[in-house]
C-alpha positions in Angstrom: 0.2 -0.1 0.4 0.9 3.5 -0.6 -0.3 5.7 2.9 0.7 9.3 3.3 0.5 10.1 6.6 1.6 13.8 8.2 3.7 13.9 4.5 6.0 10.1 5.3 6.2 8.0 2.6 4.8 4.3 3.5 5.6 1.2 1.9 5.4 -1.8 3.0 7.8 -4.9 0.9 4.4 -6.4 -0.4 3.9 -5.1 -4.5 2.8 -1.5 -4.1 -1.0 -0.9 -4.6 -3.4 1.8 -3.3 -6.1 3.8 -1.3 -7.8 6.4 -0.6 -6.1 9.6 0.2 -5.8 9.1 4.3 -6.5 12.3 6.0 -4.4 14.0 9.1 -7.2 15.1 11.6 -5.9 14.7 15.0 -7.8 15.6 17.7 -6.4 16.4 22.2 -6.7 12.9 22.3 -4.1 11.6 19.9 -7.9 10.4 18.3 -7.0 10.5 13.9 -9.6 10.5 10.9 -9.8 8.7 8.0 -11.8 8.3 4.6 -11.6 5.2 2.5 -13.5 5.5 -0.5 -11.6 2.4 -2.1 -8.8 -0.5 -2.0 -6.7 -2.0 -4.2 -4.3 -4.9 -3.9 -2.4 -7.0 -6.7 -4.8 -7.2 -9.0 -8.0 -6.0 -8.8 -9.7 -3.0 -5.7 -12.8 -3.6 -3.9 -15.0 0.1 -5.1 -16.6 1.3 -2.0 -20.8 2.6 -2.1 -19.3 5.5 0.2 -16.6 6.1 1.7 -16.0 4.2 5.3 -15.1 6.3 8.2 -12.1 5.0 10.1 -11.6 6.2 13.3 -8.3 5.7 15.3 -6.8 6.2 18.5 -4.2 5.4 21.2 -4.2 2.7 23.5 -1.5 2.8 25.7 -1.4 -1.0 27.1 -2.5 -2.0 23.1 -0.9 0.7 20.7 -2.5 2.6 17.8 -6.6 0.7 17.3 -8.3 1.3 14.1 -12.5 0.8 13.0 -15.1 2.0 11.6 -18.3 2.3 12.4 -19.5 1.3 9.1 -17.9 -2.8 10.0 -18.4 -2.8 13.8 -15.8 -4.9 16.4 -15.2 -7.7 13.6 -12.8 -5.4 12.1 -10.3 -3.8 13.8 -6.9 -3.1 13.1 -3.8 -2.5 16.1 0.0 -1.5 15.5 2.6 1.0 17.2 1.5 4.0 15.7 -1.6 5.2 13.2 -0.4 4.0 9.5 0.8 0.4 10.7 -2.1 -0.1 12.5 -4.8 1.1 9.5 -2.6 -1.2 7.6 -4.0 -3.5 9.4 -7.7 -2.6 9.2 -7.4 -2.7 5.7 -5.5 -6.4 5.9 -8.2 -7.5 7.4 -10.7 -6.3 5.5 -9.0 -7.6 2.6 -8.9 -11.2 4.1 -12.6 -11.6 5.5 -14.1 -10.6 2.5 -12.2 -13.0 0.4 -12.7 -15.5 2.4 -16.5 -15.0 2.7 -16.6 -15.1 -1.1 -15.5 -17.8 -1.3 -18.6 -19.5 1.1 -22.0 -19.8 0.5 -24.5 -18.1 2.7 -25.0 -22.2 4.5 -22.0 -22.3 5.1 -21.5 -19.3 6.5 -22.2 -19.2 10.8 -24.4 -16.5 12.4 -21.5 -14.2 12.9 -20.0 -14.3 9.7 -23.3 -14.1 7.8 -23.7 -10.3 9.8 -19.5 -9.9 8.2 -20.7 -10.2 5.1 -23.9 -8.5 5.0 -21.8 -5.7 6.4 -19.5 -5.7 3.5 -21.6 -6.3 0.6 -23.3 -3.4 2.1 -20.3 -1.3 1.4 -18.5 -2.9 -1.4 -19.4 -3.4 -4.4 -19.5 -6.5 -5.1 -20.6 -6.6 -9.3 -17.8 -4.5 -9.8 -15.0 -6.4 -7.8 -16.8 -9.8 -9.8 -16.4 -7.9 -13.7 -13.3 -6.3 -13.2 -10.9 -9.0 -11.0 -8.6 -11.7 -12.7 -10.2 -15.5 -12.4 -6.8 -17.3 -11.2 -7.6 -21.0 -12.6 -5.7 -24.6 -13.2 -5.8 -26.1 -16.2 -4.0 -28.5 -18.2 -3.6 -28.7 -22.2 -1.5 -29.6 -24.6 2.0 -27.5 -26.1 1.3 -27.8 -30.0 4.0 -26.8 -33.0 1.5 -25.9 -35.6 4.3 -25.2 -38.5 7.4 -23.5 -37.0 9.7 -25.3 -34.6 8.4 -23.8 -31.0 5.5 -24.0 -28.3 2.9 -22.1 -30.7 -0.7 -22.6 -29.3 -2.0 -25.0 -26.3 -4.8 -26.8 -26.6 -6.8 -26.8 -23.4 -9.3 -29.6 -22.7 -12.1 -27.3 -23.1 -11.3 -27.2 -26.8 -10.1 -23.5 -26.6 -6.3 -22.4 -28.0 -4.3 -20.0 -26.0 -2.0 -19.1 -28.8 1.2 -18.3 -26.8 2.6 -14.6 -26.8 6.2 -15.4 -24.9 5.9 -11.9 -22.8 2.7 -13.5 -20.7 3.9 -17.6 -20.4 6.8 -18.6 -17.8 10.2 -19.2 -19.8 10.5 -23.3 -19.1 7.1 -23.2 -22.2 8.9 -22.9 -24.4 11.4 -25.1 -23.8 8.4 -28.3 -23.7 8.5 -30.6 -27.6 5.0 -30.7 -28.9 2.7 -32.7 -27.8 3.5 -32.6 -24.5 0.4 -32.4 -22.1 0.6 -29.4 -19.1 -1.2 -28.4 -16.0 -1.4 -24.3 -15.9 -2.2 -21.6 -13.7 -3.6 -19.2 -15.6 -4.8 -16.0 -14.9 -7.9 -15.4 -16.7 -10.4 -12.2 -18.1 -13.5 -12.6 -15.5 -16.1 -11.3 -18.2 -14.9 -12.9 -21.4 -12.6 -15.7 -20.3 -10.0 -15.3 -22.6 -5.9 -15.7 -21.1 -4.4 -12.6 -19.2 -1.2 -14.1 -18.1 -0.5 -17.9 -17.1 1.3 -18.0 -14.3 3.4 -21.6 -14.4 3.5 -24.6 -16.2 4.0 -27.8 -14.4 4.6 -31.0 -17.4 3.0 -34.2 -16.7 1.9 -37.7 -18.4 -1.8 -37.4 -19.8 -3.6 -38.8 -22.3 -7.1 -38.9 -23.3 -9.0 -42.4 -23.3 -10.0 -43.0 -27.2 -13.6 -43.3 -28.0 -13.4 -47.1 -26.9 -11.4 -47.1 -23.9 -14.1 -44.5 -22.7 -17.1 -47.0 -23.5 -14.8 -49.6 -21.4 -15.1 -47.4 -18.2 -18.7 -45.9 -18.6 -20.0 -49.8 -18.8 -17.2 -50.9 -15.6 -18.4 -48.2 -13.6 -21.2 -49.1 -11.0 -24.9 -48.8 -11.3 -26.5 -47.0 -8.6 -29.2 -49.1 -7.0 -31.6 -46.9 -6.0 -35.1 -47.3 -3.4 -38.6 -47.8 -5.6 -40.9 -45.6 -5.1 -42.6 -41.8 -6.1 -39.8 -38.8 -6.3 -41.8 -36.1 -5.5 
């Protein structure tokens, strides 16, 4: 994150991202207020439906505490200074959103459902879903085409990816034609087009023939369902 607090830049070791401007309003008790309008991370951002007012106060026994009335006591950042407590608050928001975003409602506890309700009332989830790349694991086959280097990948889905050397790991270019790979692929969330291939691992794999597939199917056990009405 790049934060500006009292004219001092704070840049952690992680990849630089961004957030809204941080105010530096302090009162006689050492309290500090900040407004958060968006929160960026590696491949996207949370765009808030309205500014989040974040309060910070120095507690002599626990250091600095940051929280927001919009989110409640489940989201409290702690640190030795306001900047680090504010950063911890944003990391908590990011962590809890990512965990709950991947859960279904029936998988959430009552507390998690309440946290999710507060988050979706603040974060534009549709914007997040349609702008944040998908990262998926896929299997495909390397093909050379008419040239003497890897030219395309044919995914098991049937789609083809024309290899862009600037968007693939170096070891992909050393693979022989016909070799199957397992790849971690970053895709556009709307079009599902490949943005980047993050990693490639050669694997032993072959597709069964139609005859082999039929034999496998015929050998599968048959479920015996109880007789009676199902409506």
